[in-house]
Steps between C-alpha positions, in 0.01 A plus 500: 500500500763628740720234650439444870861552603736793496863566597623739774245397767325802654731725299305405189275787610769733364482331158130585496584855609752531215241399236233726647757782515549462123123504443461815708798655319348441155161627619672816626663539159160468330341759727791744446501461120238774433747752646748438216226448240328833567714714269535237220121446497452875482735513199358190325126558542470861615332384821518761776667422832171498686380217269809288575471598867140373501613159371772490766246605765254225399778242510620617841144511639418146383844387616390594851135397480591150378733440796258399778297279265821340373608429860171320565515324161846366585348331803194372314639367169873505572787743498677337205191496277419861581857613436531312169169645375613849597831464313319378187266803516790741550701359210200469269366851561841657449552310174148592386584869541738474203192515276342808662403802291243680717517642855242247624736220394761647736243527780395136450844337469727710724212607722240228560667170403851571628356661814300188592788267414769691687263549795540130583880537476530775756563571866220266610682214327807578708290514817340162418841339442637647824208369706503156334872432498645688800442478873793731580690777316180621336592868502835437335353273229215742431757776471696298245190428291376857525840609372422316176317813387821695546696231320245518219585867463870424522492223237224605264474877477841575345446216252143602421598866472780414258260288294239776499754764404645298213199303373183649647241331716470162321838355614394586857177300463682204340760488779235499774294229324801269454633554853159423652452184292844372605381479861234237430728192507681626812175537693364168377813301592635673811207640701307240702159596634621510862770337719273207587476417127864388510496358852651804674402759757543875493851642530584546867214277619514184707427164338147491649410848370144522364435826310158663550239410238387819321120531483528586129609143426139390546172641374446795266830687474333812356256529791774426749722773352219756514394387848857540625499855365168571671630381836834676465333824389329515838834558671702817538835329443391387152422855389827632640692234309286556189556877512877475542530245218277715275751780551785253452366415153425864424860598572683206335404305187199722434686831471874434499486163324268629227607862455859551616650414161258739328575767767870462431426522126331836560821612671718398203614162636488204257303181560802277552656744748168535685457122507850482644380728780216258573750214496714681756188537712443128448846418636437699816149361538639147474724590793235696689218249465716203600625698800139596576406132516783437748395802708134392492591175677657705782335842542159668524364499142291812563808709573676354197208605279504849649868542412459354150209721401662813643820444298296429186292814542802725546675351198193557275471861616871546432494370140323790318744745659811285446600660169528151346879508502686171515589549867148601609343207315741257667405645839132450415560145373674401825249659738194386309639163395578384852131475588323450165353163610641494854147552633386150399661281775377711794153534342475121455610443860237743629234330286592154632511628859157658468320233295697179557675257264172356371329823395810720483601427138154582362470813714848595385377446143230762557758734653715449190190580293502835678862540396411445136194726515737769623747415224229508231379835633851643483566360151190673367549807720859550382406477133203735545708757692765488227241572231333778701809679633770397257720359779507249785615728784174534693423129462829407672454760775151369580632143508773604744247656737281187495804291599555724803134440593557123470793525744264647759223243436750213542560593863126465577485130405430268794515120462529415869179295484339303215306717256224239474432150621633235261249294305447147629753259356369186334561184699 
């Protein structure tokens, strides 16, 4: 049991944020691992890139599809129980992959099991923590937690790439399994269920603050999750947000996160050097996403999204024609890195504005599912285009054009009135 007292007063919320940041960081490392395992798996088993891409695509797809159900499950059976179960599944599936010999083993461990596990340790987890623990500064805190994906790139990819280059894919799997398992005691000891569990209120709230009771905390969480989707799907704002986040996933971890290292390999750039490029992007995304959270608390999130997607689109169109020199790759890393995950804080704010604090996290979970459907599509699309054409150029150009389209869609979003009437709150 967690003790019913904690130091730091309301600031204990930042201790929770720190632990969740680590969880999101490790999950980001797990989801990025197939990028550095692609070439070693090809060398060890002779599996083609489209086979490895399919496993990555399944993992990314389930990573997104699990999100809204995980958000509801956190309300129904508890955030801590859901998170601990997810970490066990992530660590176990990664360790189990050490015994794989057939492509379907890869699809099951790195696709299905790790996808479901990491889906509960994703953006919806950050959104749930923000809504439970913070009354103010939500954009900034969501920016910090969203930046964990960038930090995952910064911390893990050079290490994983070095391990893959020197020892193949197995040291990568072992590292991910151990790192994930090490989080279990931290979550168990340091993450209370909610502020009220330790006699506190949300950060920035008055002493008499009473957070709204999410409908998912009562009744059938599966039916509630699907019913929330049904109601949200009847609104235009949901589909605008879903479409932009689909493109967000298509243009980030789906294409760049999965295939950039292999693209660089085709251009004669080694895995460690290419991973270093992703790490540089991670540094600038850490800056850009944190800044985006600060900006989201102060400016129109629709205009922010328009700027972010436009910059991303132009940078993706630029890459195939950059010549892949050191200078041109640094330019790409800066431009692209600044808004890799910067879209998350303004998208969460728009979701909460349109659907409210009670339904917002689950609706946001479905929007994130759109992100991962886009990412899974791009992961498979990139691998297929590489096999068909022998290069990645057209795949990156198409991705850039979709990002420009997302910039235009962002400006059409209107949250000036509630998207749907909130469900009745239990007395």
